[in-house]
C-alpha positions in Angstrom: 13.7 67.5 51.6 15.2 65.6 54.2 12.1 64.2 54.9 11.4 62.9 51.5 14.9 61.6 51.5 14.5 59.7 54.5 11.4 58.2 53.2 12.4 56.9 50.3 15.2 55.5 52.2 13.4 53.8 54.4 10.4 52.2 51.5 13.8 50.9 49.5 15.1 49.1 52.6 11.7 47.3 53.7 11.2 46.5 49.6 14.5 44.6 50.0 13.8 43.5 53.1 10.2 42.0 51.6 11.9 40.3 49.1 14.9 38.9 51.1 12.4 37.2 52.8 10.7 36.0 49.4 11.9 32.3 48.4 13.5 32.9 44.5 13.0 30.9 41.6 15.7 30.4 39.0 15.4 30.1 35.5 17.9 30.5 32.8 17.9 31.4 29.0 20.8 30.8 26.7 20.7 33.2 23.3 22.3 34.8 20.9 21.6 38.2 22.2 23.4 39.8 18.7 20.3 38.2 16.6 16.9 39.6 15.9 15.6 36.7 17.6 18.3 37.0 20.7 17.0 40.5 21.0 13.3 40.6 20.8 13.2 37.3 23.1 15.4 38.8 25.4 13.4 41.6 26.3 9.7 39.4 25.8 11.1 37.1 28.6 12.2 39.7 31.0 8.6 41.9 30.7 7.0 38.6 31.1 9.1 38.0 34.1 8.4 41.5 35.8 4.7 40.6 35.1 4.8 37.2 36.8 6.4 38.3 39.9 3.8 41.5 40.0 1.0 39.7 39.9 -0.4 38.0 43.4 -2.2 34.9 41.8 0.8 33.4 40.3 4.0 32.2 42.5 2.5 33.7 45.9 5.5 34.0 48.0 8.1 33.6 45.8 9.6 35.8 42.9 10.8 34.5 39.4 14.7 35.4 38.7 15.8 34.9 34.9 19.3 35.0 34.1 20.6 35.3 30.6 23.4 33.8 28.9 25.3 34.8 25.2 25.8 31.9 23.7 27.1 34.0 21.2 27.5 32.6 17.9 29.0 29.5 19.7 28.1 26.1 20.4 30.9 25.7 23.0 29.6 28.9 25.4 26.3 27.3 24.6 27.6 24.3 26.5 29.1 26.3 29.3 26.0 28.3 29.7 23.8 24.8 30.5 26.5 23.8 32.8 26.8 26.8 34.9 23.1 26.5 34.7 23.2 23.0 36.2 25.6 24.3 39.1 23.0 26.6 40.2 20.1 25.1 41.4 17.8 26.2 37.5 14.7 24.8 37.4 13.9 25.6 33.5 16.2 26.8 30.8 14.3 28.7 27.8 17.0 28.3 24.5 18.8 26.9 23.8 18.1 29.0 20.2 19.2 26.4 17.7 18.6 23.4 16.7 22.0 22.5 16.7 22.6 22.8 20.5 19.0 21.2 21.3 20.6 18.2 20.1 23.4 18.5 22.7 22.4 19.9 25.1 19.1 17.7 25.5 20.9 14.7 26.7 22.1 17.4 29.6 18.7 17.9 30.2 17.2 13.8 30.1 20.5 13.5 32.6 19.4 16.2 35.2 15.6 16.5 34.5 15.7 20.2 33.8 13.1 21.0 31.5 14.6 23.0 28.3 12.0 25.1 26.9 12.7 26.4 22.7 10.3 28.6 20.3 13.1 28.9 17.2 14.8 25.0 17.5 12.3 23.7 14.9 13.9 21.0 13.9 11.2 18.8 13.3 13.7 15.8 14.4 14.0 16.4 18.1 11.8 13.8 18.8 10.2 13.7 22.5 10.7 10.1 22.9 14.2 10.6 22.2 14.8 13.9 24.3 11.8 13.7 27.1 13.2 17.6 28.4 13.2 19.5 26.0 9.8 21.2 24.7 9.3 23.0 21.8 7.0 25.8 22.5 6.1 26.6 19.2 5.4 24.9 15.9 8.1 23.3 14.4 9.0 23.0 10.6 6.5 19.8 10.3 4.2 22.5 10.1 6.0 24.8 8.1 7.0 22.7 5.5 4.0 21.3 5.5 2.3 24.8 4.9 5.2 25.3 1.8 4.0 21.7 0.2 0.5 23.0 0.1 1.6 26.1 -1.2 3.3 24.6 -4.1 0.3 22.6 -4.6 -1.9 25.7 -4.8 0.3 27.0 -7.7 0.3 23.7 -9.4 4.4 23.5 -9.1 5.6 20.3 -9.5 9.4 20.6 -9.0 11.2 22.5 -6.4 15.0 23.4 -5.3 15.9 23.8 -1.9 18.7 26.3 -0.5 19.6 25.2 2.7 22.7 25.8 5.5 23.2 22.4 6.3 23.5 22.2 9.9 20.8 20.7 12.2 18.9 23.7 12.4 17.7 23.6 8.7 19.2 20.3 6.9 16.6 18.0 8.5 13.6 20.4 7.8 14.4 19.8 4.1 14.4 16.3 4.4 10.5 16.7 6.0 10.0 19.1 3.1 11.3 16.8 0.2 8.4 14.0 1.8 5.6 16.9 2.0 6.5 17.2 -1.3 5.9 13.7 -2.0 2.5 13.7 -1.0 1.1 16.4 -3.0 2.8 14.6 -6.1 5.8 17.0 -6.3 9.1 16.5 -5.8 12.4 18.0 -4.4 14.5 18.1 -7.5 17.7 19.5 -6.2 18.7 20.7 -3.1 22.2 23.7 -2.5 22.9 22.9 0.0 25.7 26.1 2.0 28.2 25.5 4.8 27.6 26.4 8.0 26.8 30.7 8.7 30.9 30.7 10.8 32.5 29.2 7.3 30.5 30.3 4.9 32.0 32.6 2.0 30.2 34.8 -1.0 32.0 32.3 -3.2 30.2 29.5 -1.8 26.5 31.8 -2.3 27.8 32.2 -5.2 28.6 28.2 -6.4 25.5 27.1 -4.8 22.5 29.9 -7.0 24.3 29.1 -10.3 23.9 25.3 -9.8 20.2 26.3 -9.5 20.1 28.4 -12.1 21.0 25.8 -14.3 18.3 22.9 -13.1 14.8 22.9 -14.8 13.2 23.5 -11.5 12.5 27.5 -11.2 10.4 27.1 -7.5 13.2 27.9 -5.3 12.7 27.4 -1.3 15.4 29.2 0.9 15.6 28.5 4.8 18.6 29.5 6.1 19.8 32.4 8.9 18.4 35.7 8.4 21.9 37.4 7.5 23.0 34.5 5.0 19.2 34.6 3.5 19.7 38.6 2.4 23.3 37.5 1.1 21.6 34.8 -1.1 19.0 37.1 -2.4 21.6 39.9 -3.2 23.6 37.5 -4.9 20.4 35.9 -6.9 18.9 39.6 -8.2 23.3 39.5 -9.2 22.9 36.6 -11.3 19.3 38.0 -13.0 17.0 35.4 -10.8 14.6 37.9 -8.9 13.4 38.6 -13.2 10.1 36.9 -14.3 9.7 33.3 -14.1 11.4 32.4 -10.9 9.0 31.6 -7.6 10.7 32.5 -4.7 9.7 31.1 -0.9 11.7 31.8 2.3 11.2 30.4 5.2 9.9 32.2 8.8 13.5 33.9 8.6 12.5 36.7 6.4 9.2 37.3 8.5 11.2 38.1 11.1 13.2 40.4 9.0 10.2 42.2 8.3 8.8 42.5 11.5 12.0 43.0 13.5 14.1 45.4 11.2 12.1 46.0 7.7 13.4 46.0 4.6 16.0 48.5 3.5 15.8 50.5 0.0 18.6 48.3 -0.7 17.3 45.1 -0.2 13.9 45.7 -1.6 14.7 45.5 -4.7 16.1 42.1 -4.2 13.0 41.0 -2.3 10.5 41.8 -4.6 7.7 38.9 -5.4 9.8 37.0 -2.6 6.6 34.9 -0.8 7.6 34.2 2.9 6.1 33.0 6.3 5.3 34.0 9.8 3.8 32.2 12.7 0.6 33.2 12.9 -0.7 35.0 16.3 -4.8 35.6 16.7 -5.8 39.1 17.4 -6.4 40.2 20.7 -6.1 42.4 23.8 -3.4 41.1 24.9 -1.5 41.6 21.9 -2.6 44.7 21.3 -1.9 45.8 24.9 1.9 44.1 24.7 2.5 45.9 21.2 2.2 49.3 22.9 4.3 48.8 25.3 6.6 47.3 23.6 8.4 50.7 22.5 8.5 51.7 25.7 10.6 48.4 26.7 12.7 48.1 23.5 13.5 51.7 23.4 12.2 51.4 19.8 16.1 49.7 19.0 13.8 46.8 17.6 10.3 45.8 16.1 8.3 42.8 17.9 8.1 39.9 15.6 5.8 36.4 16.5 8.9 35.1 18.4 8.6 37.5 20.9 5.5 36.8 22.0 6.2 33.1 21.9 9.0 33.8 24.0 6.4 35.9 26.7 4.2 33.3 26.7 6.7 30.6 27.4 7.8 32.5 30.8 4.4 31.9 31.4 3.9 28.3 30.8 7.0 28.0 33.2 5.4 30.1 36.2 2.2 29.2 35.9 4.0 25.4 35.8 5.7 25.9 38.8 2.8 27.7 40.6 1.0 24.2 40.5 4.0 22.8 41.5 3.9 24.6 44.7 0.7 23.8 45.5 0.7 20.6 44.9 3.4 20.6 48.2 6.3 20.6 45.5 9.6 21.9 46.9 12.5 22.7 45.0 15.9 20.3 45.6 18.1 18.6 43.8 20.7 15.3 44.7 24.2 14.7 43.4 24.2 11.9 40.3 26.3 9.2 41.8 28.0 9.1 38.6 29.6 11.9 38.5 30.8 12.0 42.2 34.1 10.4 42.0 34.1 10.3 38.4 37.7 9.4 37.7 40.0 11.6 35.3 38.1 15.1 36.0 39.9 17.0 38.1 38.5 20.9 37.9 35.8 19.9 35.7 33.6 19.9 38.9 31.4 18.0 37.7 29.8 16.9 41.3 28.4 20.5 41.2 26.3 18.9 38.6 23.0 17.6 40.3 19.5 16.3 39.3 16.7 18.6 39.8 14.4 16.3 42.0 11.2 17.6 40.9 11.9 17.8 37.1 9.4 15.1 36.5 6.6 16.8 37.9 7.4 20.3 36.2 7.0 18.2 32.8 4.3 17.0 33.3 2.7 20.3 34.5 4.4 22.2 31.6 2.7 19.5 29.6 -0.7 20.5 30.6 -0.4 23.7 30.0 -3.6 25.2 29.0 -3.7 28.9 28.5 -4.5 31.9 26.3 -1.2 34.0 26.2 -0.4 36.6 23.4 -0.2 33.7 21.0 -3.3 32.8 21.6 -4.5 29.3 23.3 -1.5 27.6 24.3 -1.6 23.9 25.0 -0.3 20.6 23.7 -1.2 17.5 21.5 -0.5 14.1 23.0 2.3 14.0 20.3 3.8 17.3 22.3 3.5 20.0 19.1 1.9 23.3 19.8 -1.9 23.5 19.2 -3.4 24.9 16.0 -0.1 25.4 14.5 -1.0 28.0 11.6 1.6 30.7 9.4 0.6 34.1 7.8 1.6 33.7 4.0 3.3 37.0 3.4 4.1 38.5 -0.5 7.3 40.9 0.1 6.0 44.2 -2.6 8.5 47.0 -2.2 9.6 47.5 1.8 6.4 45.6 3.2 4.7 42.5 3.3 1.1 42.2 1.8 -0.8 38.9 3.6 -1.8 36.6 0.6 -3.5 34.2 3.5 -2.8 31.8 6.2 -2.2 28.0 6.1 -3.3 25.8 9.6 -3.4 22.1 9.9 -7.1 22.2 10.6 -8.4 24.0 7.4 -5.1 24.1 5.2 -4.6 27.4 2.9 -7.9 30.2 3.5 -8.1 33.9 3.1 -9.8 34.4 6.8 -8.1 33.5 9.9 -7.7 30.4 11.0 -9.0 30.6 13.9 -12.9 31.2 12.2 -12.7 27.6 10.8 -11.8 25.8 14.5 -15.6 25.4 15.7 -15.5 23.7 12.3 -15.3 20.7 11.0 -12.1 20.4 9.3 -12.2 20.2 5.4 -9.1 20.6 3.5 -10.9 20.1 0.0 -9.0 21.6 -3.4 -12.1 23.7 -3.4 -12.1 25.0 -0.6 -8.2 26.0 -0.1 -7.5 29.3 -1.4 -5.2 32.4 -1.7 -5.2 36.3 -2.9 -3.4 37.0 -5.8 0.4 37.2 -6.0 2.5 40.2 -7.1 5.6 37.8 -8.6 9.1 38.7 -9.0 9.6 40.9 -12.4 6.4 42.6 -10.9 4.0 40.5 -12.5 0.8 39.4 -11.6 0.9 36.1 -14.5 1.9 33.1 -12.6 5.0 31.7 -13.6 5.2 28.5 -15.0 8.2 26.9 -12.5 10.1 25.7 -14.4 12.3 26.2 -17.2 15.3 24.4 -19.8 17.5 23.9 -18.1 20.5 26.3 -19.2 23.5 24.0 -21.1 23.3 25.3 -24.0 22.0 22.9 -26.3 18.6 22.1 -27.3 16.1 18.8 -26.6 16.9 15.6 -27.6 14.0 14.0 -29.4 14.4 10.7 -30.3 12.6 9.5 -33.8 12.3 5.5 -34.3 14.4 4.9 -37.9 11.1 2.8 -39.3 11.4 0.5 -42.5 7.7 -1.1 -42.6 4.7 1.5 -42.3 6.5 4.5 -42.9 3.3 6.6 -43.2 3.6 6.7 -39.3 7.4 8.2 -39.4 10.0 8.6 -42.3 12.8 10.0 -42.9 12.9 11.3 -46.5 15.5 10.1 -48.5 18.2 10.2 -45.7 17.9 14.1 -45.1 17.0 15.6 -41.8 13.5 16.0 -43.2 11.3 13.8 -40.8 7.6 13.2 -41.8 4.6 11.1 -41.0 1.8 10.6 -38.6 3.3 11.1 -35.2 5.8 13.6 -36.1 3.1 15.8 -37.5 1.2 15.5 -34.6 3.9 16.4 -32.0 4.8 19.4 -34.8 1.4 20.6 -34.4 1.3 20.1 -30.4 4.8 21.7 -30.6 3.4 25.0 -31.5 0.8 25.3 -29.0 3.1 25.0 -25.9 2.9 28.7 -24.6 6.8 29.1 -24.3 9.2 28.4 -26.9 11.0 24.4 -26.7 14.2 24.2 -28.5 14.7 20.8 -29.5 16.0 18.4 -32.3 15.2 15.0 -34.2 18.0 12.3 -33.6 17.1 8.6 -35.5 17.2 5.4 -33.2 17.6 2.6 -35.5 19.9 1.0 -37.6 17.5 1.9 -40.6 17.9 -2.5 -41.8 14.9 -3.3 -39.1 12.5 -1.8 -37.2 14.2 -1.1 -33.6 13.2 -2.5 -30.5 10.3 -0.1 -28.8 11.1 -1.1 -25.2 15.0 0.1 -25.8 13.9 3.2 -27.4 12.1 4.3 -24.5 14.7 2.9 -22.0 17.1 5.8 -24.0 14.4 8.4 -22.3 14.4 6.8 -19.0 18.4 7.0 -18.9 18.6 11.0 -20.2 20.2 9.4 -23.9 16.7 11.3 -25.2 15.0 13.9 -23.7 11.6 13.1 -25.2 11.1 10.2 -27.8 8.4 10.9 -30.3 6.9 8.3 -32.5 4.1 5.5 -32.6 5.2 3.9 -28.5 1.9 2.2 -27.5 1.6 2.9 -23.8 2.6 0.2 -21.4 2.3 -0.8 -18.0 5.8 -1.8 -18.1 7.0 1.4 -19.8 4.8 3.9 -17.8 7.2 2.9 -15.1 10.1 4.5 -15.9 8.9 7.0 -18.7 5.8 9.8 -18.1 3.9 9.8 -21.4 1.6 12.6 -22.6 -2.3 12.1 -23.2 -2.5 9.1 -26.0 -3.1 10.7 -29.8 -4.6 7.7 -31.5 -6.2 5.1 -29.9 -4.7 1.2 -30.7 -5.2 -2.5 -29.0 -4.1 -6.0 -30.4 -6.0 -7.2 -33.2 -5.7 -10.9 -34.9 -5.3 -11.3 -38.9 -5.6 -14.1 -40.6 -6.4 -15.4 -44.6 -10.0 -15.0 -46.0 -11.2 -17.1 -49.0 -14.2 -17.2 -51.0 -16.6 -20.7 -51.1 -17.1 -21.9 -54.1 -21.5 -22.1 -54.5 -23.7 -25.2 -55.4 -26.8 -26.2 -56.7 -28.2 -26.2 -53.6 -26.9 -23.0 -52.2 -30.3 -22.2 -51.0 -30.8 -24.4 -47.8 -27.8 -22.8 -46.3 -29.5 -19.8 -44.8 -31.9 -21.9 -42.4 -30.5 -25.0 -40.0 -32.8 -27.9 -41.1 -34.7 -27.3 -37.4 -35.4 -23.5 -38.6 -36.5 -25.3 -41.7 -38.6 -28.0 -39.4 -40.1 -25.3 -37.7 -41.4 -22.9 -40.5 -42.8 -25.5 -42.0 -44.5 -26.4 -39.2 -45.7 -22.9 -38.5 -46.8 -22.8 -42.1 -49.2 -25.7 -41.8 -50.2 -24.3 -38.2 -51.8 -20.9 -40.2 -53.5 -22.5 -42.3 -55.6 -25.2 -40.0 -55.9 -22.3 -37.7 -57.3 -19.6 -40.2 -59.8 -22.6 -41.4 -61.3 -23.6 -38.1 -61.9 -19.5 -37.4 -63.1 -19.3 -41.4 -65.5 -22.4 -41.9 -68.6 -21.4 -40.6 -68.5 -17.8 -41.8 -67.1 -17.7 -44.9 -67.7 -19.9 -48.2 -64.5 -20.3 -49.7 -63.2 -22.4 -46.1 -66.6 -24.8 -46.9 -67.5 -27.8 -49.6 -65.9 -31.1 -49.7 -63.3 -32.3 -47.8 -61.1 -32.5 -50.7 -61.4 -29.6 -51.6 -61.1 -27.6 -48.0 -57.7 -29.9 -47.6 -56.5 -28.0 -51.4 -58.1 -24.8 -49.4 -55.8 -25.0 -46.1 -52.7 -25.4 -48.3 -52.7 -23.0 -51.0 -53.8 -20.5 -48.6 -50.6 -21.4 -46.8 -48.0 -21.4 -49.3 -49.5 -18.2 -50.7 -48.9 -16.2 -47.9 -45.0 -17.2 -48.4 -45.8 -14.6 -50.6 -48.7 -12.3 -50.0 -50.5 -13.8 -52.9 -53.5 -15.4 -50.7 -56.5 -14.4 -52.7 -59.1 -16.0 -49.8 -60.5 -13.3 -48.0 -61.2 -13.8 -44.0 -63.9 -12.7 -42.7 -63.7 -13.4 -38.6 -62.0 -10.4 -36.7 -60.1 -13.6 -35.1 -58.9 -14.8 -38.3 -58.0 -11.5 -39.4 -56.0 -11.0 -36.5 -53.9 -14.4 -36.5 -53.3 -13.6 -40.3 -52.0 -10.3 -39.2 -49.1 -11.4 -36.9 -48.4 -14.1 -39.4 -47.8 -12.0 -42.5 -45.2 -10.1 -40.2 -43.6 -13.7 -39.2 -43.1 -14.0 -42.9 -41.8 -10.4 -44.0 -38.8 -11.0 -41.2 -38.3 -14.6 -42.1 -38.2 -13.6 -45.7 -36.1 -10.5 -44.9 -33.7 -12.8 -43.3 -33.4 -15.6 -45.4 -32.8 -12.9 -48.6 -29.8 -11.1 -46.9 -28.3 -14.2 -45.5 -28.5 -16.4 -49.4 -27.1 -13.2 -50.1 -24.0 -12.9 -47.9 -23.9 -16.8 -48.0 -23.4 -16.2 -52.1 -21.5 -13.2 -52.8 -19.1 -12.8 -49.4 -15.4 -14.3 -48.5 -15.4 -16.5 -45.8 -12.7 -17.8 -43.4 -10.1 -20.3 -44.7 -9.2 -21.2 -41.2 -10.7 -21.9 -38.0 -9.2 -19.4 -35.9 -11.8 -17.4 -34.8 -10.2 -14.4 -32.3 -7.2 -15.0 -29.5 -8.2 -17.5 -27.8 -8.6 -20.0 -30.5 -5.4 -19.0 -31.9 -3.6 -19.2 -28.1 -5.7 -22.5 -28.5 -4.1 -24.3 -31.8 -0.2 -25.0 -32.1 0.4 -22.8 -35.1 2.9 -19.9 -35.6 2.0 -17.2 -35.1 3.7 -13.7 -36.8 4.1 -10.2 -35.4 6.3 -6.7 -36.1 9.8 -6.5 -35.6 10.4 -3.9 -32.4 6.5 -3.8 -31.7 5.3 -4.8 -27.4 3.4 -7.5 -29.0 6.3 -10.4 -28.6 6.2 -9.7 -24.8 3.0 -9.6 -24.1 2.3 -12.9 -25.9 5.2 -14.1 -24.0 5.0 -13.1 -20.6 0.7 -12.1 -20.4 -0.6 -14.8 -23.2 1.6 -17.9 -22.1 2.4 -18.5 -25.9 5.7 -20.3 -26.5 8.8 -18.3 -28.2 9.0 -20.8 -30.5 5.7 -20.3 -31.7 6.4 -16.7 -33.0 7.8 -15.2 -35.8 9.2 -11.6 -36.4 7.9 -10.2 -39.7 9.2 -7.3 -40.8 7.0 -5.2 -43.2 3.6 -5.6 -44.3 4.6 -7.2 -48.0 5.8 -10.2 -45.5 3.1 -10.1 -43.2 1.2 -11.0 -47.2 3.8 -13.5 -48.2 3.1 -15.7 -44.7 -0.1 -16.0 -44.4 -0.7 -16.8 -48.1 1.8 -19.5 -47.6 0.7 -20.7 -44.6 3.9 -20.1 -42.7 2.0 -18.8 -40.0 -1.7 -19.0 -39.1 -2.3 -15.1 -37.9 -0.7 -12.0 -37.3 -1.3 -10.4 -33.9 -0.3 -6.2 -34.1 -1.9 -2.5 -33.5 -4.7 -1.7 -35.1 -3.2 1.2 -36.9 -0.9 -0.9 -38.1 -3.7 -3.5 -39.6 -5.5 -0.8 -40.3 -3.0 0.0 -42.9 -2.2 -3.7 -44.0 -5.7 -4.6 -45.4 -6.4 -1.1 -46.9 -4.0 -2.7 -50.0 -4.3 -6.4 -48.8 -8.3 -7.9 -49.7 -7.0 -11.4 -49.2 -7.1 -10.7 -45.2 -9.3 -9.8 -42.6 -9.9 -9.3 -38.6 -11.0 -12.0 -36.5 -12.4 -12.1 -32.7 -12.6 -9.1 -30.2 -9.7 -6.4 -29.9 -7.3 -6.8 -26.7 -5.1 -4.9 -24.5 -6.6 -1.2 -25.4 -4.2 1.1 -25.2 -3.0 3.9 -27.2 0.0 5.6 -28.6 1.4 8.4 -27.0 5.2 10.5 -26.7 7.5 9.7 -23.8 8.9 12.5 -21.4 10.9 11.6 -18.4 9.5 11.0 -15.0 7.7 14.2 -13.4 9.0 15.9 -16.6 6.7 19.5 -16.9 6.8 19.3 -20.7 4.7 15.9 -20.7 2.1 18.1 -19.1 2.0 20.9 -21.7 2.2 18.6 -24.6 -0.5 15.9 -23.0 -2.8 20.0 -23.2 -1.9 20.0 -26.5 -3.0 17.1 -27.3 -6.2 17.5 -25.9 -6.7 20.7 -27.8 -5.6 19.3 -31.2 -8.7 16.7 -30.6 -10.7 19.3 -29.3 -10.7 21.0 -32.3 -10.3 18.9 -35.5 -6.6 19.3 -36.3 -5.8 16.2 -34.5 -8.2 14.4 -36.9 -7.7 16.3 -40.1 -3.8 14.7 -39.5 -5.0 11.5 -38.8 -7.2 11.3 -42.3 -3.9 12.5 -44.4 -1.8 10.2 -43.2 -4.1 6.5 -42.6 -7.1 7.5 -43.6 -6.7 5.2 -46.6 -8.9 3.2 -49.1 -9.6 -0.2 -47.7 -11.4 -3.5 -49.0 -15.0 -3.7 -48.3 -15.5 -5.3 -44.7 -15.9 -9.3 -45.0 -18.5 -11.1 -42.6 -16.4 -12.9 -40.6 -19.3 -15.5 -39.6 -21.0 -17.9 -42.1 -23.2 -19.9 -39.8 -26.3 -20.3 -41.0 -29.4 -18.6 -39.7 -30.3 -20.8 -36.3 -33.9 -21.2 -34.3 -32.6 -19.0 -31.4 -32.7 -15.4 -33.6 -36.2 -16.3 -34.3 -38.1 -18.4 -31.2 -39.5 -15.0 -30.0 -41.6 -14.3 -33.3 -42.8 -18.0 -33.1 -43.9 -17.6 -29.6 -45.7 -14.6 -30.2 -47.2 -16.1 -32.7 -48.3 -19.1 -31.1 -49.8 -17.3 -27.9 -52.2 -16.0 -30.6 -53.3 -18.7 -32.2 -54.2 -20.4 -29.1 -55.7 -17.5 -28.0 -57.6 -17.4 -30.8 -58.6 -20.4 -31.1 -60.2 -20.3 -27.2 -62.1 -17.0 -28.0 -63.3 -19.0 -30.8 -64.8 -22.4 -29.3 -66.1 -20.1 -26.2 -68.0 -18.0 -28.7 -69.2 -21.7 -30.5 -69.8 -23.3 -27.4 -71.7 -20.5 -26.2 -73.8 -20.0 -29.5 -74.3 -24.4 -29.4 -75.9 -23.9 -26.0 -78.4 -21.8 -27.0 -79.7 -23.8 -30.0 -79.3 -27.0 -28.3 -81.6 -25.7 -25.3 -84.6 -24.4 -28.3 -84.4 -27.5 -30.0 -83.4 -30.2 -27.4 -86.3 -33.0 -26.9 -86.7 -33.0 -22.8 -86.6 -37.3 -23.0 -83.5 -37.4 -25.1 -80.1 -36.8 -22.7 -77.9 -39.0 -24.5 -74.2 -37.6 -24.5 -72.7 -39.3 -27.3 -75.7 -37.5 -29.1 -74.8 -34.4 -27.6 -71.0 -34.3 -28.8 -72.1 -35.3 -32.0 -74.8 -32.5 -32.4 -72.2 -30.0 -31.2 -69.8 -31.2 -34.1 -72.6 -31.0 -36.4 -73.1 -27.8 -35.1 -69.4 -26.8 -35.7 -69.6 -27.6 -38.8 -72.8 -26.0 -40.0 -72.5 -22.9 -41.5 -73.3 -20.5 -39.1 -76.2 -18.6 -41.3 -78.3 -21.9 -41.5 -78.0 -22.5 -37.9 -79.7 -19.1 -36.7 -82.2 -19.6 -39.4 -83.2 -22.9 -38.1 -83.1 -21.3 -34.2 -85.5 -18.6 -36.0 -87.8 -20.9 -37.3 -88.1 -22.9 -34.3 -89.2 -19.5 -32.6 -92.0 -18.8 -35.0 -93.2 -22.5 -34.6 -93.6 -22.3 -30.6 -95.0 -19.0 -30.8 -98.1 -19.6 -33.4 -98.7 -22.5 -30.8 -99.7 -20.5 -28.3 -102.3 -18.9 -30.2 -104.7 -22.3 -31.3 -107.6 -23.7 -29.1 -108.8 -26.2 -29.1 -107.0 -28.1 -31.9 -104.1 -30.1 -30.3 -104.6 -33.0 -32.1 -104.5 -31.2 -35.9 -101.2 -29.2 -33.8 -99.5 -32.3 -32.7 -99.7 -33.2 -36.4 -98.3 -30.3 -37.3 -95.8 -30.1 -34.9 -94.9 -33.6 -36.1 -95.1 -32.6 -39.6 -92.5 -29.8 -39.0 -90.3 -31.8 -36.6 -89.9 -34.3 -39.7 -88.8 -31.8 -41.8 -86.1 -30.9 -40.1 -85.1 -34.6 -39.1 -84.9 -34.7 -43.1 -83.0 -31.5 -43.3 
């Protein structure tokens, strides 16, 4: 027994001797030991130091020593601890735990070149440019707030309320959340700030929640300390804010509670359906081994959470950076700051003991070059000194457990697969690739909350309605009562019934009842919250969309120009009006051409086109004129003649039809009584222009069309429209299409000219980012698809209208028919060419058989050709046949040359006589 004791004592003495000969490298940590993260990180850091010291490959011949300073929830004690470390030759500090102290102590780190590393001070405003010696070793809140904004966008929410502790740990993160929501076309509509944890009371939480409950937004983000957060949810439950319809999102503080302490049965009912985030740690063998060690390390006093793993990896980051520092020949040395030596007025503070770490710059560079695999997975920094691969688990609290809905990473966004499976692939953040599992929301429902409610202020929505004095089919108040009717009102009432929740409202008339109100002023009442919405014939214009949100247009609209019309007096020569003189001339020329062409093609074949010249001329003229009425009696026997005649009859059909239609229009339709043909010609004149009182048309003509205001005249009713146009007081009226349609339904002496312009539509106006505007737009689209919107339109606006007049009395121009004439001309030319070729070929055969070899005169050949062309084809063929018979008979008679020659001469003489 004595021998065993002797051996143990000897071993201890030898071990002490070894350690005494090893260099000790000192690092420190500043934590609040009584917090969850303080307890977990302290245990993890001590385990990491032991693992470093037991690894012969890291810091050989040196021993890493960790000093723990408990800040005990005091910023002052944090400063004291940091100063003590600076006096004790500490080469790196892990901490502080909060961003509040990080802003303070980072200035000390900058001056003394001692790196401060923190995995819980996650304020995104801790800039590496301002604080180069402060390093965040876990994803900061820039990424957490980005994840929350993408969750909000994924569920199509547009307004968010934030409850947070108003200090540097949380305040700047909430500002970041507002920026990220704006990028997703959402907004942080209300911020409920709580006093710092040391000064707040239960009443502060109650007051903040009451204010939140009075807001429309039902999506609430809670960003605070764990103790405060649990108190918030308990108070929210008592106020009835954990029921169906609310969306609660807690930041990583809740997942920390869930992992380390668990949720008690008392708190479970207050946290049902809450969504929270947890820093994502990939699964690995190292992690599983450490999780098994944790129960022994912690003695079962507290559960492990991701920040414990980050604490462990932070120690290893320092150890590896120091190992590289020593391998590169670095030595730990400190030098006095001359600015602190002999500083006046600092007696007793011993500031001279604060020394600058000479190797601090190199150690910081080594830390930022970290490239290792730790318990949290790959560890390293981006060029902007953020951790690589920031990612979070998205957890849904159900009962006392957390249910993983999916993951978020800055590489792949929202996914149901672990983020590390996507790092080898190109980033794809498209909406179709964003996925989460189904959520159990507060109130134990899987039905997605709407995300907003009408504010709980005890009054229905004030819906502004224009008090019109004209065109009451649009909006009218029945006999001064509260009964309001009209096209716009019926559309609103039909749409509001399709909104999937009750909407309390009341109509409030806008206007004095003597003239139509200004719609620009009407819309501004919504922007300034005098009205909660505006319903009526409100044109959607660019300027108005800058101040309010409009629903989907429920009717198309555009500005049009209206002018008076009159009936043209007829006269004896009206039948000449359909065609212009040039059109008449070209038509007459082509009538003559058809006669000549058909005569040429038919002359050798058709007896009806032969005879004395006078008779043939009459035939040509008669045939030409008779084709106008399709009553020609002459038959065409040649193929080419029939082809040409077919094309011509088609041309005549088109000309006759056009002439008839144009003459009918000229004799029966009303025509314009002014030279105005549209907005362009109206602008170029100096005539006065009428517009409807209160319409945006006035500003549009002044600002966009540069029409002087002196030319404009405000008119208040359809009767005044008719009166001023008829008297010539105004040359035209510019108004929106629906009003003009109603006006023309009872006033047939006017018409629209030119094209419509500034196409837009009518919609209902709501305050900016109002979710009711979106739901009303959906309802209007539903009304349009099921035909109900058209029925309402037909009931109020489908009036019996005058027959649409022809606004253009111009005669038919040659340009409308030149294609027909061109086709006909080409056909005629081709037919004549083919006929000429055929005739020449026939003449060649005939001429060669009858030609006297001694006669080769050119003029004689031309005369013979013309004679041949004028000759009937049957006669030419008969002559050719007789000539061939004569030649054959001459070949069989021998010895009678004289008789043959005489007979030949007689036959030739007979031919010549004929």
